[in-house]
Phi, psi and omega in degrees: 000135179247143179296333180300329186269011180233139175285180183298332181270006179090353179255154178291123175271116187242129181237124182275141178240117175252131167246113189228148167261312176204252183055046186307309185295319178289323179301316180301314180293321181296311180300316180297331182287333184251348194306316183281358187242005177234157181271339180194165180218134170241127179249124176241134184215150171275350175063285183240022175228149172269183185291345176265008178081009180277143180292136177225170176300143182298143179286147175272354183295313180304317180296323179296320179292314184292334178292337175071003178300325180267002186223062183295336183263006179058048179270343192260128169257142183241129177238122175254125187224189177225047183290152174245007182222116185296318181296320179292322176301318180294316181297321178293323176295322176297319178298322179293317183286332181227073184291159179297159186301324181298326179287334181273344185275081182232164178277144178295133184262335180196174185295330180273004182278101184270144175293149179271119176260111183292157180286161171276321181220155169260143167260105179278118190218142175263162183298338183259021179248134183233135179246147168274134187304313181298320180294319180295323177294322177295319178297319179300318179294320179298314181293317180300323180285339183264310176076013179287170184290314187225134174238130172270148177240141178285128178256132173265117190259148183236156186227129180068305176226161174296349181283350184237112184256128179285137182291151180081188182239153166247126184261138178218145175294116187240319176257118183235122181300147190296343178265012186238149176230154179259120184282346182213109175045234183254027183226165169237122181285133184239142183296153180302315179301319180293320178296321179295317178297322181295335181272355181294139178295144177088355179289126179303147186301319181294320177294323178300316179296321179296319179295320181284338182092005178202159175241150180259133171279123182303138181303333179291341173286318179169158177227169168246159183253119191252109177274045188305319185237029180264142174118186183298155179302323181300325178294317182293320178298316178296322182297307187286347179265348187232352183281179184294342180258015189304323182283356180254356184292137178304139176302134177057031180298319181300311185286324188261342181240304185295309186300312182273008188300139169226171181296346178271353180293145179238153175054069189239015175292137183288344184240309190256114178299132178085352183289325176248090185284321184197170177222157177232151178278138182240119176300148182303322183287356176256358175281154174302145181303325183296338175265310186297327185272354182284147180274086184278146171290178177302150173078009176253322183213126174268118184264000000 
């Protein structure tokens, strides 16, 4: 256990960072799933621009945050920007949530002026990611005991509806120490020699993580539930045309893969061949309560 990974009260101080364009319905469910388990949340959005600076319909997310229905404790800060780089938007939000010491060293202005206690770690989370509370608490303890810079979490991904779960895991950098930034989306690029050394047999797991630049939280500790391709077709069309991987999407993926998709379809990831090998149907009563009990609009969950 390292003192760096614990706040002044002995608990891990965790601050969530959302970079969102919209995904309003999923965002509401995501925030509610983590709200009681984080100390603060920063949401950064382009609102009415995509990542290429093109005008788009205004996002409903800012209004949801400002209405405070999902934020009774005033934990959420909202940043509206015009960024053209998703990773930079996230890093700037981290800078806002954990400013340098010189920015925090100010004189108290009134009795209600509380000192800012920066987080120990960021939870890097997308609007379509949902956590189970018990699992998130286990992850926090695991991270606090380790103190490494970056931890990846296994994501269980769903397709078209929450009723269809893609086999295997998708890993993403989710716990990021407050003194660390991610230079590219949810990954850290590692040199070929370091990756080769990390794959050598007999390398201790902690050393393997250091070589790779990240450590993995074992799935038995916890996973997150990723509604990456859940919801109406219009949401998926908007997603693949405006996200950071838009220029990598297979030609005519929507028409030739997504539209005719069935649970028997194989190899259906829009960008990475082989990443979505297969899917299985999941009965509603086998879904996590945080998903099954949520009041989803049409096209998210078949009950």
